[in-house]
C-alpha positions, 0 to 999 in steps of 0.5 A: 500500499502506497503512502502512510499505514493508516492503521498506525495513524494518531487519532486526534484526542477529543477533550471533555469540553468539545465532547460535551458541546458536541452532545448538546448540539447532537441532542438539539439536532435530534429534537430538531431545535435551532443550532442542532448539529449531528455528532461526527467524530470520524477517526478521533480519539475518545478513549476513556471518556464518559458518555453514559446516558447520552443520546447519540443515536445516529452519531458517527464514530467511524474509525474512532478510538473508543477504548474503555469509553463509558457508554452505559445506558446511552442511546446509540441507535443507528450510530455508525461505529464502523471500524471503531475500537471499542475494546474494554468499553463499558456499555451496560444497558446501551441501545445499539439497535441498527448500529453499524458495527462492521469491522469493530473491535469489542474485545473485553467490552461489557454489554450486559443488558445492552440492545443490539437489535438488527445491528450490523456486525459483519466484516468492514473496510475503512477508506482513509486518505494517506499523507499524499492525499490518496484514498486508501482502503484498509481493513481494521487490525481485526478483520471481522467484529471481534467480541473475544472475551466480551460480556453480552449477558442478557443482551438483546441481539434479535436480528443482528447480522454477526456473519463471521464474528470472532466471539471465542469465550464471549459470555452470551448467558441469557442473551436473545439471539432470535433470528441472529445471523451467525454464519461462519461465526467463531464461538469456540468456548463461548458461553450461551447457557440459557440463551435464546437462539430461536431461528438463528443461522449457525451455518458453518459456525464453530461452537467447539467446547461452547456452553449451551446448557438450557439454551433455546435452539428452536428452528436453528440452522446447523448445516456444517456447524461444528459442535465437538465438545459443546455442552448441550444439556437441557437444550430446548430444540424442535423435538417435542418433549414430555407426555404425548398430547394423545394422552389427553384423549381429545384435541388440545383445542377441545381440552381447553374448551372443556376445561374452561366450561368446567371452571365456569360451571364449578365442575358441573359441566365440562371436564377436568384435565391434567396438563402436566408435562405437556409440550404446548409450544405449538398452540400459538398466541393465547391471550386470555387463556383460562386455566384457573387451578389447572394441574400444569407441573412441568409444562412447556409454554416457552415463548408463547403469548399468554397475556391476560391469561388466568392461572389462578391457583394453578400448579405450575411447578418447574414449568418452562415459561421462558420468553413468554408474554404474561403481561397482565396475567392472573397468577394469584396463588399459583405454584410456580416453585422452580419455574423457568421465567427467564425473560418473561414479560410479567408487566402488571401481572397479578402475583399476589395472594389468592383469597378464598372462603374464610378469608384464607390467603394462598400466596404465590409460590416462586421459590427457586424460580428463575426470574433472570431478566424477567420484566416485572414492572408494575406487577403485584407480588405482595406476600409472594414466596421468593425464597432462593429465587434468582431475580438477577437483572429483573426489572422491578420498577413499580412492583409491589413487593410488600410482605414478600419473602425475598431472596438474598441480595443478588447481582 
């Protein structure tokens, strides 16, 4: 390549004064106010600077040095981070929807709880002028996006294009990788325990020695995928689980109809069913489903739309409700001990006690349940038994936890 090696070029440093002024102008730009101007930091050095909570949606950080920068809770949706060096950056809860991260390095970055829906994380090439003024094309020092050793725990990467990404030993625990393109990705020894990879394309990917315990692998493309040494214990894939539906004696639609009739008539009509250990993932969206008092221990309802469903007093011990929509559901007095509720949407759900005759109260049993990254905002959890429950990263804003038996403090 003629001229200067641009990979070694010194990036002009951005000072805090310039940074704050540029962020202020960008926020005006975003709000379409007078004096607004889009933030463009191309090929600058912003390493170690704090931009936590800033609205930098659509900002241009092409080729920037952003090592150890703090972007916690910032809005970087549609931002251009093409070829940027984000090694060691702190990006807790950052929004990177549709961000252009082609050719970027995120080695060792912390993106816990970040959202990267439809982000572009493919290989990239940078064009720069050398000292002679000639335009030169170069790849960053790191060819594909480098996520080696990064932390993406509970991150949302739905629809992200991660073709060829280098993600050896990266932590994707409980991450959402739904419909993610991971063709030819290097995921050697990556941690994907509890991750949802539904619909992901892993064609030609390397998952040697990866940890996939309890991961969701429904509808995943695995052509020419290397899985040697991968830990796939308790993986939920396309294979039906548990009891065969034929044991109900009637089609599932008829079973739901008869059970609801049994509930509504106090047992005078309809029929009582045992739904325990059935795989009901195929039933589709069921808002308002009535299964009051139902026996459903170990049932699989992963990823279903069950908003406003009635599960009062139901037995749901060890049930799989991961990624389910239980918004506004009535779960008063239900037994959810040991249930999987990772990433479940429980906003405004009623998980309070079930009052029965004689003023007796039956609290919800959530002992030993997994509520990691569950959305419990506005939920009623008064008097709930949460002993030994894992509520790591659960959203609890506006939730009623009065008189609840809480687990020990968790991270």
